[in-house]
N, C-alpha and C positions, 0 to 999 in steps of 0.2 A: 727263861732264864726266868727267875723269879727272885726279886732285889724289895729289899727294904724302900718303900718309898717315900719314907720319911728321914731317910740316911742321903747328907751332903755328897758324901764318898760313893754310896751306892748310888748313887744318880749319876756320879761323874765318871763312874765305872761304866754306867750303859751307854753314857754317850761317846766314851771311849770307844766300845764297843760297835757301835755304830759308827764313826768314825776311822775303824782303821779297821774291821772285818773284811774279807774279800768276796767272799758270797754273800753277804745281806740278807744270810739265811735264820739267825739267833732271834727270837723274835719277844720281848718283853713281857712281865706284868707285874703288878706289884704284887706282894706280899700282904698286904691290906685287903687284896681288894677279893671279890669276892670268887673269881675266877684261881686269883692265887690261892684264896682258904680252899678251894677246891681241891685244889692239885695238894695240898698237905694234906687233907683228911687221904684224901684219894693214895697218897705214898703212906700212909701212919707217923705221918709227922704233927709236931704239937702247932697245933691254929692260933697260938697268938703267938709264938716265936719267933720274930722278927732280927735275929740273930746270924741265921743262918741263909746262906749264898745256897739256892738250889738250880740244878740243871736238870730237866726232863727233855731225855730225848726219848721220846713213844713210850714204853713199860719200863725207860729205865731212869732212874733216878739219880742226881751226885750232889752231895751237898760237901760243904765246907772245903777246904784244900783240891779236896776231887774237884768240886764244878771249878773252880779256878782253872785249875790244868784242861779240865775239858773243854771251857771255852777259848783259853788261848787254843786247842787243838786244832776246836773249830772254824778260828778267826782267819788260820791260812797263815803263809807267809814267815816271817820273822818269828812271829809270835805261834808258830806250832813248833822250830824252832824250840822256840823257848820250854813249851810245854813237855817236849822230851827234855830237857833239863831238869825243870820241876820234877819228872818222873823220877830223878835219882833220890830226891829227898825223900827221907824217912815219913811214909803219911803221918805217924803218932809228932812227928816233928812239925812239918807242915799242918798240921790240925793247931799245934802248938804257938805257930806264928798267928795263924789264921785267928784262935783267940785270942789273942793279945791283941790286934789290931780292934777285932768286934768289941772289942771291953773297951776300948779307949776312942772307938771311931768318932763318936757323938759331942768326946767334949775337945780332941781336936779337928774333926771338921765341921763339926757341928748339926744342926737341923736343914735340910731341904728346903728355903724359904720361898725360893725362884726355881723354877726348874725351866731349863731349855725346853720348847716346844720344838716335836719335832715338823720334819719340813715335810710338802707330800709328798717326798719318795722314803720317808721312813714313818710315814704315819702307821699306814699297815703293818709295822712289826711289834706295834706296843695293841695286842692282845687284852679287851675288854676294855678298854681306854679311848680311843680315837675310833672305834667303828662303827660305819653308816649307819647299821641296823638299829 
């Protein structure tokens, strides 16, 4: 899951996934990181556009509303049910709502001045940030 590391809302979303995901399979990298930019290049996405939430699954990439739906699916439990419900929303409507939130997210939520550091159990999920190598 690639997210805007400077956005407070995006950082809260990462923490939400960590706290609520059942299988702990989703890993995270900031879009601004070297790894994040390399994924953007790999999938032909703009490297300086941090308004797009990105989910990479192998050789598949999802952005915007589709990525939100897929993350909910991967989280399992009630979030999987939410993902199924969101799939009934036309993608153009979902992307429009996503775009509205993205346009206003920094004004509404601000920049991420402080990030909760992951505990030892979650640190390995932040690829390219807390690696011991």
